[in-house]
N, CA, C and O atoms as a Maestro MAE file, in Angstrom:
{
 s_m_m2io_version
 :::
 2.0.0
}

f_m_ct {
 s_m_title
 :::
 protein
 m_atom[304] {
  # First column is atom index #
  i_m_mmod_type
  r_m_x_coord
  r_m_y_coord
  r_m_z_coord
  i_m_residue_number
  s_m_chain_name
  s_m_pdb_residue_name
  s_m_pdb_atom_name
  i_m_atomic_number
  :::
  1 25 125.563 -41.774 66.969 1 A "MET " " N  " 7
  2 3 125.679 -42.718 68.849 1 A "MET " " CA " 6
  3 2 125.975 -43.665 68.185 1 A "MET " " C  " 6
  4 15 125.350 -43.898 67.150 1 A "MET " " O  " 8
  5 25 127.556 -44.889 68.827 2 A "ALA " " N  " 7
  6 3 127.099 -45.948 68.940 2 A "ALA " " CA " 6
  7 2 126.264 -46.600 69.435 2 A "ALA " " C  " 6
  8 15 125.487 -46.109 70.253 2 A "ALA " " O  " 8
  9 25 126.222 -47.647 69.128 3 A "PRO " " N  " 7
  10 3 125.763 -48.813 69.813 3 A "PRO " " CA " 6
  11 2 125.850 -49.754 71.051 3 A "PRO " " C  " 6
  12 15 126.776 -50.561 70.973 3 A "PRO " " O  " 8
  13 25 125.328 -49.804 71.821 4 A "THR " " N  " 7
  14 3 126.115 -50.718 73.391 4 A "THR " " CA " 6
  15 2 126.403 -52.120 73.197 4 A "THR " " C  " 6
  16 15 125.727 -52.859 72.481 4 A "THR " " O  " 8
  17 25 127.456 -52.477 73.875 5 A "VAL " " N  " 7
  18 3 127.883 -53.713 73.601 5 A "VAL " " CA " 6
  19 2 127.935 -54.361 74.748 5 A "VAL " " C  " 6
  20 15 128.723 -54.096 75.655 5 A "VAL " " O  " 8
  21 25 126.900 -55.449 74.763 6 A "LEU " " N  " 7
  22 3 126.341 -56.234 76.789 6 A "LEU " " CA " 6
  23 2 127.565 -57.534 76.234 6 A "LEU " " C  " 6
  24 15 127.463 -58.426 75.391 6 A "LEU " " O  " 8
  25 25 128.688 -57.127 77.147 7 A "LYS " " N  " 7
  26 3 129.103 -58.399 77.759 7 A "LYS " " CA " 6
  27 2 129.273 -58.807 79.022 7 A "LYS " " C  " 6
  28 15 128.835 -58.080 79.913 7 A "LYS " " O  " 8
  29 25 129.972 -60.105 79.382 8 A "GLY " " N  " 7
  30 3 129.616 -60.875 80.636 8 A "GLY " " CA " 6
  31 2 128.182 -61.022 81.119 8 A "GLY " " C  " 6
  32 15 127.367 -61.756 80.559 8 A "GLY " " O  " 8
  33 25 127.889 -60.194 82.318 9 A "LYS " " N  " 7
  34 3 126.857 -60.403 83.487 9 A "LYS " " CA " 6
  35 2 125.477 -59.969 82.493 9 A "LYS " " C  " 6
  36 15 124.360 -60.467 82.359 9 A "LYS " " O  " 8
  37 25 126.197 -58.744 81.864 10 A "ASN " " N  " 7
  38 3 124.356 -58.339 80.994 10 A "ASN " " CA " 6
  39 2 123.875 -58.818 80.280 10 A "ASN " " C  " 6
  40 15 122.665 -59.001 80.147 10 A "ASN " " O  " 8
  41 25 125.560 -59.445 79.034 11 A "TYR " " N  " 7
  42 3 124.526 -60.535 78.370 11 A "TYR " " CA " 6
  43 2 124.180 -61.758 78.319 11 A "TYR " " C  " 6
  44 15 123.760 -62.381 77.344 11 A "TYR " " O  " 8
  45 25 124.436 -62.274 79.859 12 A "ALA " " N  " 7
  46 3 124.089 -63.781 80.768 12 A "ALA " " CA " 6
  47 2 122.701 -63.598 81.191 12 A "ALA " " C  " 6
  48 15 122.092 -64.663 81.288 12 A "ALA " " O  " 8
  49 25 121.745 -62.098 81.588 13 A "LEU " " N  " 7
  50 3 121.090 -61.750 81.762 13 A "LEU " " CA " 6
  51 2 120.145 -61.270 80.561 13 A "LEU " " C  " 6
  52 15 119.000 -61.068 80.964 13 A "LEU " " O  " 8
  53 25 120.289 -61.079 79.447 14 A "LEU " " N  " 7
  54 3 119.686 -60.520 78.415 14 A "LEU " " CA " 6
  55 2 119.477 -61.921 77.867 14 A "LEU " " C  " 6
  56 15 118.446 -62.389 78.350 14 A "LEU " " O  " 8
  57 25 120.156 -62.865 76.930 15 A "VAL " " N  " 7
  58 3 120.137 -64.120 76.836 15 A "VAL " " CA " 6
  59 2 118.977 -64.918 77.913 15 A "VAL " " C  " 6
  60 15 117.939 -65.490 77.582 15 A "VAL " " O  " 8
  61 25 119.595 -64.721 79.404 16 A "GLY " " N  " 7
  62 3 118.530 -65.794 80.581 16 A "GLY " " CA " 6
  63 2 117.581 -65.713 80.153 16 A "GLY " " C  " 6
  64 15 117.075 -66.476 79.330 16 A "GLY " " O  " 8
  65 25 116.927 -64.329 80.842 17 A "GLY " " N  " 7
  66 3 115.341 -63.137 80.363 17 A "GLY " " CA " 6
  67 2 114.894 -63.830 79.136 17 A "GLY " " C  " 6
  68 15 113.813 -64.415 79.190 17 A "GLY " " O  " 8
  69 25 115.549 -63.847 78.075 18 A "ILE " " N  " 7
  70 3 115.140 -64.471 76.515 18 A "ILE " " CA " 6
  71 2 114.458 -65.663 76.973 18 A "ILE " " C  " 6
  72 15 113.236 -65.807 76.919 18 A "ILE " " O  " 8
  73 25 115.570 -66.814 77.585 19 A "VAL " " N  " 7
  74 3 114.775 -68.182 77.506 19 A "VAL " " CA " 6
  75 2 113.797 -68.288 78.403 19 A "VAL " " C  " 6
  76 15 112.818 -69.021 78.258 19 A "VAL " " O  " 8
  77 25 114.127 -67.173 79.899 20 A "GLY " " N  " 7
  78 3 112.850 -67.330 80.206 20 A "GLY " " CA " 6
  79 2 111.971 -67.009 80.524 20 A "GLY " " C  " 6
  80 15 111.368 -67.405 81.522 20 A "GLY " " O  " 8
  81 25 111.489 -65.809 79.403 21 A "PHE " " N  " 7
  82 3 110.348 -66.152 79.047 21 A "PHE " " CA " 6
  83 2 109.574 -66.693 78.244 21 A "PHE " " C  " 6
  84 15 108.359 -66.891 78.208 21 A "PHE " " O  " 8
  85 25 110.765 -66.995 77.344 22 A "ILE " " N  " 7
  86 3 109.573 -68.297 76.295 22 A "ILE " " CA " 6
  87 2 109.558 -69.161 77.103 22 A "ILE " " C  " 6
  88 15 108.404 -69.529 77.325 22 A "ILE " " O  " 8
  89 25 110.916 -70.116 78.141 23 A "ALA " " N  " 7
  90 3 109.803 -71.031 79.127 23 A "ALA " " CA " 6
  91 2 108.433 -70.624 79.675 23 A "ALA " " C  " 6
  92 15 107.628 -71.550 79.778 23 A "ALA " " O  " 8
  93 25 107.968 -69.243 80.093 24 A "LEU " " N  " 7
  94 3 107.482 -69.155 80.834 24 A "LEU " " CA " 6
  95 2 105.984 -68.894 79.657 24 A "LEU " " C  " 6
  96 15 104.856 -69.274 79.972 24 A "LEU " " O  " 8
  97 25 106.162 -68.498 78.905 25 A "ALA " " N  " 7
  98 3 105.277 -68.338 77.869 25 A "ALA " " CA " 6
  99 2 104.370 -70.215 77.174 25 A "ALA " " C  " 6
  100 15 103.216 -70.432 76.802 25 A "ALA " " O  " 8
  101 25 105.751 -71.281 77.306 26 A "CYS " " N  " 7
  102 3 105.642 -72.683 76.863 26 A "CYS " " CA " 6
  103 2 104.748 -73.527 78.211 26 A "CYS " " C  " 6
  104 15 103.931 -74.445 78.144 26 A "CYS " " O  " 8
  105 25 105.217 -72.891 79.230 27 A "TYR " " N  " 7
  106 3 103.960 -73.845 80.372 27 A "TYR " " CA " 6
  107 2 103.402 -73.783 80.660 27 A "TYR " " C  " 6
  108 15 103.198 -74.371 81.722 27 A "TYR " " O  " 8
  109 25 101.997 -72.615 79.796 28 A "PRO " " N  " 7
  110 3 100.628 -73.051 80.368 28 A "PRO " " CA " 6
  111 2 100.247 -73.941 79.193 28 A "PRO " " C  " 6
  112 15 99.474 -74.836 79.536 28 A "PRO " " O  " 8
  113 25 100.620 -73.948 77.715 29 A "ILE " " N  " 7
  114 3 100.128 -74.472 76.896 29 A "ILE " " CA " 6
  115 2 100.979 -75.820 76.364 29 A "ILE " " C  " 6
  116 15 100.709 -76.405 75.315 29 A "ILE " " O  " 8
  117 25 102.205 -76.256 77.407 30 A "ILE " " N  " 7
  118 3 102.653 -77.453 76.768 30 A "ILE " " CA " 6
  119 2 103.026 -78.750 77.794 30 A "ILE " " C  " 6
  120 15 103.037 -79.974 77.666 30 A "ILE " " O  " 8
  121 25 103.425 -77.465 79.255 31 A "VAL " " N  " 7
  122 3 103.401 -78.324 80.036 31 A "VAL " " CA " 6
  123 2 102.534 -78.829 81.755 31 A "VAL " " C  " 6
  124 15 102.619 -79.737 82.582 31 A "VAL " " O  " 8
  125 25 101.869 -77.769 81.569 32 A "HIS " " N  " 7
  126 3 100.738 -78.018 81.999 32 A "HIS " " CA " 6
  127 2 99.508 -78.814 82.130 32 A "HIS " " C  " 6
  128 15 99.019 -79.308 83.147 32 A "HIS " " O  " 8
  129 25 99.014 -78.853 80.658 33 A "PRO " " N  " 7
  130 3 98.016 -79.915 80.541 33 A "PRO " " CA " 6
  131 2 98.841 -81.595 80.255 33 A "PRO " " C  " 6
  132 15 97.901 -82.388 80.232 33 A "PRO " " O  " 8
  133 25 99.536 -82.005 80.144 34 A "MET " " N  " 7
  134 3 100.854 -82.553 80.351 34 A "MET " " CA " 6
  135 2 100.826 -83.504 81.638 34 A "MET " " C  " 6
  136 15 100.733 -84.728 81.730 34 A "MET " " O  " 8
  137 25 100.993 -82.029 83.043 35 A "LEU " " N  " 7
  138 3 100.984 -82.435 84.037 35 A "LEU " " CA " 6
  139 2 99.915 -83.124 84.485 35 A "LEU " " C  " 6
  140 15 99.974 -84.172 85.128 35 A "LEU " " O  " 8
  141 25 98.421 -82.252 83.982 36 A "HIS " " N  " 7
  142 3 97.755 -82.230 84.567 36 A "HIS " " CA " 6
  143 2 96.368 -83.152 82.827 36 A "HIS " " C  " 6
  144 15 96.081 -82.517 81.812 36 A "HIS " " O  " 8
  145 25 96.065 -84.069 83.014 37 A "PRO " " N  " 7
  146 3 95.343 -84.617 81.769 37 A "PRO " " CA " 6
  147 2 94.276 -84.791 82.628 37 A "PRO " " C  " 6
  148 15 94.296 -86.006 82.829 37 A "PRO " " O  " 8
  149 25 93.669 -84.487 83.044 38 A "GLU " " N  " 7
  150 3 92.218 -85.388 84.281 38 A "GLU " " CA " 6
  151 2 91.705 -84.156 83.849 38 A "GLU " " C  " 6
  152 15 90.725 -84.251 83.109 38 A "GLU " " O  " 8
  153 25 92.168 -82.835 84.153 39 A "GLU " " N  " 7
  154 3 91.349 -81.334 83.477 39 A "GLU " " CA " 6
  155 2 91.216 -81.804 82.180 39 A "GLU " " C  " 6
  156 15 90.268 -82.566 81.986 39 A "GLU " " O  " 8
  157 25 91.753 -81.602 81.486 40 A "TYR " " N  " 7
  158 3 91.185 -81.887 79.542 40 A "TYR " " CA " 6
  159 2 90.481 -83.044 79.153 40 A "TYR " " C  " 6
  160 15 89.876 -83.270 78.105 40 A "TYR " " O  " 8
  161 25 90.670 -83.835 80.283 41 A "LYS " " N  " 7
  162 3 89.809 -85.066 78.940 41 A "LYS " " CA " 6
  163 2 88.364 -84.892 79.740 41 A "LYS " " C  " 6
  164 15 87.432 -85.606 79.371 41 A "LYS " " O  " 8
  165 25 88.130 -83.787 81.025 42 A "LYS " " N  " 7
  166 3 86.567 -84.061 81.782 42 A "LYS " " CA " 6
  167 2 86.288 -82.597 80.458 42 A "LYS " " C  " 6
  168 15 85.343 -82.570 79.670 42 A "LYS " " O  " 8
  169 25 87.100 -81.816 80.534 43 A "VAL " " N  " 7
  170 3 86.195 -79.927 79.435 43 A "VAL " " CA " 6
  171 2 86.405 -81.109 77.870 43 A "VAL " " C  " 6
  172 15 85.700 -80.901 76.882 43 A "VAL " " O  " 8
  173 25 87.451 -82.292 77.885 44 A "GLN " " N  " 7
  174 3 86.515 -82.731 76.500 44 A "GLN " " CA " 6
  175 2 85.641 -83.780 76.203 44 A "GLN " " C  " 6
  176 15 85.365 -84.265 75.105 44 A "GLN " " O  " 8
  177 25 85.184 -84.110 77.479 45 A "GLN " " N  " 7
  178 3 83.575 -85.245 77.479 45 A "GLN " " CA " 6
  179 2 82.704 -84.324 77.738 45 A "GLN " " C  " 6
  180 15 81.613 -84.836 77.483 45 A "GLN " " O  " 8
  181 25 82.499 -82.891 78.222 46 A "ILE " " N  " 7
  182 3 81.422 -81.759 78.021 46 A "ILE " " CA " 6
  183 2 81.341 -81.242 76.609 46 A "ILE " " C  " 6
  184 15 80.196 -81.046 76.201 46 A "ILE " " O  " 8
  185 25 82.648 -80.901 75.522 47 A "ASN " " N  " 7
  186 3 82.888 -79.823 74.507 47 A "ASN " " CA " 6
  187 2 81.951 -81.340 73.717 47 A "ASN " " C  " 6
  188 15 80.996 -80.948 73.047 47 A "ASN " " O  " 8
  189 25 82.048 -82.247 73.725 48 A "ARG " " N  " 7
  190 3 82.134 -84.096 72.815 48 A "ARG " " CA " 6
  191 2 80.712 -84.160 73.029 48 A "ARG " " C  " 6
  192 15 80.003 -84.305 72.033 48 A "ARG " " O  " 8
  193 25 80.050 -84.054 74.443 49 A "SER " " N  " 7
  194 3 78.780 -84.585 74.418 49 A "SER " " CA " 6
  195 2 78.044 -84.308 73.405 49 A "SER " " C  " 6
  196 15 78.481 -83.380 72.724 49 A "SER " " O  " 8
  197 25 76.946 -84.843 73.006 50 A "GLY " " N  " 7
  198 3 76.458 -85.222 71.654 50 A "GLY " " CA " 6
  199 2 76.880 -85.286 70.558 50 A "GLY " " C  " 6
  200 15 76.278 -85.620 69.537 50 A "GLY " " O  " 8
  201 25 77.799 -85.016 70.667 51 A "ILE " " N  " 7
  202 3 78.736 -85.709 68.991 51 A "ILE " " CA " 6
  203 2 78.809 -87.081 68.801 51 A "ILE " " C  " 6
  204 15 79.029 -87.765 69.801 51 A "ILE " " O  " 8
  205 25 78.639 -87.748 67.488 52 A "LYS " " N  " 7
  206 3 78.528 -89.206 67.276 52 A "LYS " " CA " 6
  207 2 79.759 -89.579 66.113 52 A "LYS " " C  " 6
  208 15 79.586 -89.519 64.896 52 A "LYS " " O  " 8
  209 25 80.912 -89.938 66.734 53 A "GLN " " N  " 7
  210 3 82.256 -89.545 66.060 53 A "GLN " " CA " 6
  211 2 82.061 -90.322 64.824 53 A "GLN " " C  " 6
  212 15 82.492 -89.953 63.732 53 A "GLN " " O  " 8
  213 25 81.603 -91.072 64.962 54 A "GLU " " N  " 7
  214 3 81.313 -92.676 64.021 54 A "GLU " " CA " 6
  215 2 80.716 -92.102 62.901 54 A "GLU " " C  " 6
  216 15 81.199 -92.563 61.867 54 A "GLU " " O  " 8
  217 25 79.426 -90.867 62.629 55 A "GLU " " N  " 7
  218 3 78.540 -89.925 62.057 55 A "GLU " " CA " 6
  219 2 80.069 -88.911 61.349 55 A "GLU " " C  " 6
  220 15 80.356 -88.909 60.152 55 A "GLU " " O  " 8
  221 25 80.631 -88.354 62.130 56 A "ILE " " N  " 7
  222 3 81.534 -87.185 61.814 56 A "ILE " " CA " 6
  223 2 83.109 -87.829 60.986 56 A "ILE " " C  " 6
  224 15 83.974 -87.077 60.537 56 A "ILE " " O  " 8
  225 25 83.159 -88.942 60.955 57 A "GLN " " N  " 7
  226 3 84.739 -89.997 60.619 57 A "GLN " " CA " 6
  227 2 84.830 -89.906 58.855 57 A "GLN " " C  " 6
  228 15 84.107 -90.465 58.031 57 A "GLN " " O  " 8
  229 25 85.977 -89.003 58.643 58 A "PRO " " N  " 7
  230 3 85.462 -89.328 57.266 58 A "PRO " " CA " 6
  231 2 85.995 -90.727 56.957 58 A "PRO " " C  " 6
  232 15 86.167 -91.714 57.672 58 A "PRO " " O  " 8
  233 25 86.265 -90.413 55.254 59 A "GLY " " N  " 7
  234 3 85.312 -92.500 55.180 59 A "GLY " " CA " 6
  235 2 87.323 -92.989 55.806 59 A "GLY " " C  " 6
  236 15 88.424 -92.478 56.013 59 A "GLY " " O  " 8
  237 25 86.318 -94.768 55.842 60 A "ASN " " N  " 7
  238 3 87.690 -95.318 56.192 60 A "ASN " " CA " 6
  239 2 88.566 -95.199 57.302 60 A "ASN " " C  " 6
  240 15 89.060 -96.289 57.590 60 A "ASN " " O  " 8
  241 25 88.952 -94.216 58.064 61 A "MET " " N  " 7
  242 3 89.544 -94.201 59.069 61 A "MET " " CA " 6
  243 2 88.822 -94.200 59.873 61 A "MET " " C  " 6
  244 15 87.747 -93.625 59.698 61 A "MET " " O  " 8
  245 25 89.120 -94.869 61.132 62 A "ARG " " N  " 7
  246 3 88.892 -95.259 62.811 62 A "ARG " " CA " 6
  247 2 88.733 -94.316 63.224 62 A "ARG " " C  " 6
  248 15 89.481 -93.353 63.055 62 A "ARG " " O  " 8
  249 25 87.501 -94.326 64.019 63 A "VAL " " N  " 7
  250 3 87.327 -93.488 65.082 63 A "VAL " " CA " 6
  251 2 88.359 -93.561 66.452 63 A "VAL " " C  " 6
  252 15 88.517 -94.558 67.156 63 A "VAL " " O  " 8
  253 25 89.134 -91.983 66.665 64 A "TRP " " N  " 7
  254 3 90.078 -92.025 67.449 64 A "TRP " " CA " 6
  255 2 89.843 -91.720 69.077 64 A "TRP " " C  " 6
  256 15 89.202 -90.821 69.621 64 A "TRP " " O  " 8
  257 25 90.685 -92.923 69.687 65 A "SER " " N  " 7
  258 3 89.665 -93.284 71.202 65 A "SER " " CA " 6
  259 2 91.110 -93.024 72.188 65 A "SER " " C  " 6
  260 15 91.109 -92.230 73.129 65 A "SER " " O  " 8
  261 25 92.586 -94.029 71.692 66 A "ASP " " N  " 7
  262 3 93.514 -93.802 72.373 66 A "ASP " " CA " 6
  263 2 94.584 -94.239 71.491 66 A "ASP " " C  " 6
  264 15 94.655 -95.091 70.606 66 A "ASP " " O  " 8
  265 25 95.735 -93.051 72.205 67 A "PRO " " N  " 7
  266 3 97.064 -93.492 70.844 67 A "PRO " " CA " 6
  267 2 97.887 -94.615 71.519 67 A "PRO " " C  " 6
  268 15 98.693 -95.185 70.784 67 A "PRO " " O  " 8
  269 25 97.810 -95.004 72.759 68 A "PHE " " N  " 7
  270 3 98.272 -95.830 72.862 68 A "PHE " " CA " 6
  271 2 98.061 -96.877 72.793 68 A "PHE " " C  " 6
  272 15 98.888 -97.754 73.040 68 A "PHE " " O  " 8
  273 25 96.611 -97.117 72.351 69 A "LYS " " N  " 7
  274 3 95.933 -98.675 72.481 69 A "LYS " " CA " 6
  275 2 96.268 -99.096 71.370 69 A "LYS " " C  " 6
  276 15 96.155 -98.464 70.319 69 A "LYS " " O  " 8
  277 25 96.706 -100.188 71.492 70 A "PRO " " N  " 7
  278 3 96.856 -101.340 69.859 70 A "PRO " " CA " 6
  279 2 95.450 -101.424 69.069 70 A "PRO " " C  " 6
  280 15 94.257 -101.560 69.340 70 A "PRO " " O  " 8
  281 25 96.442 -101.234 67.703 71 A "ARG " " N  " 7
  282 3 94.427 -101.931 66.804 71 A "ARG " " CA " 6
  283 2 94.431 -103.113 67.051 71 A "ARG " " C  " 6
  284 15 95.386 -103.793 67.428 71 A "ARG " " O  " 8
  285 25 93.123 -103.503 66.807 72 A "GLU " " N  " 7
  286 3 92.801 -104.619 67.124 72 A "GLU " " CA " 6
  287 2 92.920 -105.860 66.090 72 A "GLU " " C  " 6
  288 15 92.983 -107.082 66.221 72 A "GLU " " O  " 8
  289 25 92.920 -104.544 64.496 73 A "ASP " " N  " 7
  290 3 92.416 -105.169 63.195 73 A "ASP " " CA " 6
  291 2 93.843 -105.335 62.731 73 A "ASP " " C  " 6
  292 15 93.965 -105.722 61.569 73 A "ASP " " O  " 8
  293 25 94.957 -105.111 63.431 74 A "ILE " " N  " 7
  294 3 95.850 -105.842 62.803 74 A "ILE " " CA " 6
  295 2 96.863 -106.663 63.929 74 A "ILE " " C  " 6
  296 15 97.125 -106.480 65.117 74 A "ILE " " O  " 8
  297 25 97.265 -107.618 62.947 75 A "LYS " " N  " 7
  298 3 97.099 -109.022 63.067 75 A "LYS " " CA " 6
  299 2 98.970 -108.525 63.512 75 A "LYS " " C  " 6
  300 15 99.592 -107.552 63.087 75 A "LYS " " O  " 8
  301 25 99.414 -109.544 64.424 76 A "ARG " " N  " 7
  302 3 100.943 -109.752 64.758 76 A "ARG " " CA " 6
  303 2 101.369 -110.428 64.898 76 A "ARG " " C  " 6
  304 15 102.574 -110.360 65.144 76 A "ARG " " O  " 8
  :::
 }
 m_bond[303] {
  # First column is bond index #
  i_m_from
  i_m_to
  i_m_order
  :::
  1 1 2 1
  2 2 3 1
  3 3 4 2
  4 3 5 1
  5 5 6 1
  6 6 7 1
  7 7 8 2
  8 7 9 1
  9 9 10 1
  10 10 11 1
  11 11 12 2
  12 11 13 1
  13 13 14 1
  14 14 15 1
  15 15 16 2
  16 15 17 1
  17 17 18 1
  18 18 19 1
  19 19 20 2
  20 19 21 1
  21 21 22 1
  22 22 23 1
  23 23 24 2
  24 23 25 1
  25 25 26 1
  26 26 27 1
  27 27 28 2
  28 27 29 1
  29 29 30 1
  30 30 31 1
  31 31 32 2
  32 31 33 1
  33 33 34 1
  34 34 35 1
  35 35 36 2
  36 35 37 1
  37 37 38 1
  38 38 39 1
  39 39 40 2
  40 39 41 1
  41 41 42 1
  42 42 43 1
  43 43 44 2
  44 43 45 1
  45 45 46 1
  46 46 47 1
  47 47 48 2
  48 47 49 1
  49 49 50 1
  50 50 51 1
  51 51 52 2
  52 51 53 1
  53 53 54 1
  54 54 55 1
  55 55 56 2
  56 55 57 1
  57 57 58 1
  58 58 59 1
  59 59 60 2
  60 59 61 1
  61 61 62 1
  62 62 63 1
  63 63 64 2
  64 63 65 1
  65 65 66 1
  66 66 67 1
  67 67 68 2
  68 67 69 1
  69 69 70 1
  70 70 71 1
  71 71 72 2
  72 71 73 1
  73 73 74 1
  74 74 75 1
  75 75 76 2
  76 75 77 1
  77 77 78 1
  78 78 79 1
  79 79 80 2
  80 79 81 1
  81 81 82 1
  82 82 83 1
  83 83 84 2
  84 83 85 1
  85 85 86 1
  86 86 87 1
  87 87 88 2
  88 87 89 1
  89 89 90 1
  90 90 91 1
  91 91 92 2
  92 91 93 1
  93 93 94 1
  94 94 95 1
  95 95 96 2
  96 95 97 1
  97 97 98 1
  98 98 99 1
  99 99 100 2
  100 99 101 1
  101 101 102 1
  102 102 103 1
  103 103 104 2
  104 103 105 1
  105 105 106 1
  106 106 107 1
  107 107 108 2
  108 107 109 1
  109 109 110 1
  110 110 111 1
  111 111 112 2
  112 111 113 1
  113 113 114 1
  114 114 115 1
  115 115 116 2
  116 115 117 1
  117 117 118 1
  118 118 119 1
  119 119 120 2
  120 119 121 1
  121 121 122 1
  122 122 123 1
  123 123 124 2
  124 123 125 1
  125 125 126 1
  126 126 127 1
  127 127 128 2
  128 127 129 1
  129 129 130 1
  130 130 131 1
  131 131 132 2
  132 131 133 1
  133 133 134 1
  134 134 135 1
  135 135 136 2
  136 135 137 1
  137 137 138 1
  138 138 139 1
  139 139 140 2
  140 139 141 1
  141 141 142 1
  142 142 143 1
  143 143 144 2
  144 143 145 1
  145 145 146 1
  146 146 147 1
  147 147 148 2
  148 147 149 1
  149 149 150 1
  150 150 151 1
  151 151 152 2
  152 151 153 1
  153 153 154 1
  154 154 155 1
  155 155 156 2
  156 155 157 1
  157 157 158 1
  158 158 159 1
  159 159 160 2
  160 159 161 1
  161 161 162 1
  162 162 163 1
  163 163 164 2
  164 163 165 1
  165 165 166 1
  166 166 167 1
  167 167 168 2
  168 167 169 1
  169 169 170 1
  170 170 171 1
  171 171 172 2
  172 171 173 1
  173 173 174 1
  174 174 175 1
  175 175 176 2
  176 175 177 1
  177 177 178 1
  178 178 179 1
  179 179 180 2
  180 179 181 1
  181 181 182 1
  182 182 183 1
  183 183 184 2
  184 183 185 1
  185 185 186 1
  186 186 187 1
  187 187 188 2
  188 187 189 1
  189 189 190 1
  190 190 191 1
  191 191 192 2
  192 191 193 1
  193 193 194 1
  194 194 195 1
  195 195 196 2
  196 195 197 1
  197 197 198 1
  198 198 199 1
  199 199 200 2
  200 199 201 1
  201 201 202 1
  202 202 203 1
  203 203 204 2
  204 203 205 1
  205 205 206 1
  206 206 207 1
  207 207 208 2
  208 207 209 1
  209 209 210 1
  210 210 211 1
  211 211 212 2
  212 211 213 1
  213 213 214 1
  214 214 215 1
  215 215 216 2
  216 215 217 1
  217 217 218 1
  218 218 219 1
  219 219 220 2
  220 219 221 1
  221 221 222 1
  222 222 223 1
  223 223 224 2
  224 223 225 1
  225 225 226 1
  226 226 227 1
  227 227 228 2
  228 227 229 1
  229 229 230 1
  230 230 231 1
  231 231 232 2
  232 231 233 1
  233 233 234 1
  234 234 235 1
  235 235 236 2
  236 235 237 1
  237 237 238 1
  238 238 239 1
  239 239 240 2
  240 239 241 1
  241 241 242 1
  242 242 243 1
  243 243 244 2
  244 243 245 1
  245 245 246 1
  246 246 247 1
  247 247 248 2
  248 247 249 1
  249 249 250 1
  250 250 251 1
  251 251 252 2
  252 251 253 1
  253 253 254 1
  254 254 255 1
  255 255 256 2
  256 255 257 1
  257 257 258 1
  258 258 259 1
  259 259 260 2
  260 259 261 1
  261 261 262 1
  262 262 263 1
  263 263 264 2
  264 263 265 1
  265 265 266 1
  266 266 267 1
  267 267 268 2
  268 267 269 1
  269 269 270 1
  270 270 271 1
  271 271 272 2
  272 271 273 1
  273 273 274 1
  274 274 275 1
  275 275 276 2
  276 275 277 1
  277 277 278 1
  278 278 279 1
  279 279 280 2
  280 279 281 1
  281 281 282 1
  282 282 283 1
  283 283 284 2
  284 283 285 1
  285 285 286 1
  286 286 287 1
  287 287 288 2
  288 287 289 1
  289 289 290 1
  290 290 291 1
  291 291 292 2
  292 291 293 1
  293 293 294 1
  294 294 295 1
  295 295 296 2
  296 295 297 1
  297 297 298 1
  298 298 299 1
  299 299 300 2
  300 299 301 1
  301 301 302 1
  302 302 303 1
  303 303 304 2
  :::
 }
}
């Protein structure tokens, strides 16, 4: 039996379906957390309560707080 060759509309539907499936799979992983960071900040506060970062931080590394906040120890 010869393989079926997709042409025109059927090929576009196949490619569009694959791209749509990948986009749909990425939404809850990438897009939703970027659009709703408040929910994830609340969950992190609950999960990290009782943990002192200073005690578990590897040597000579500053404790992570906000990646967009400038460091105080760097003089510009």
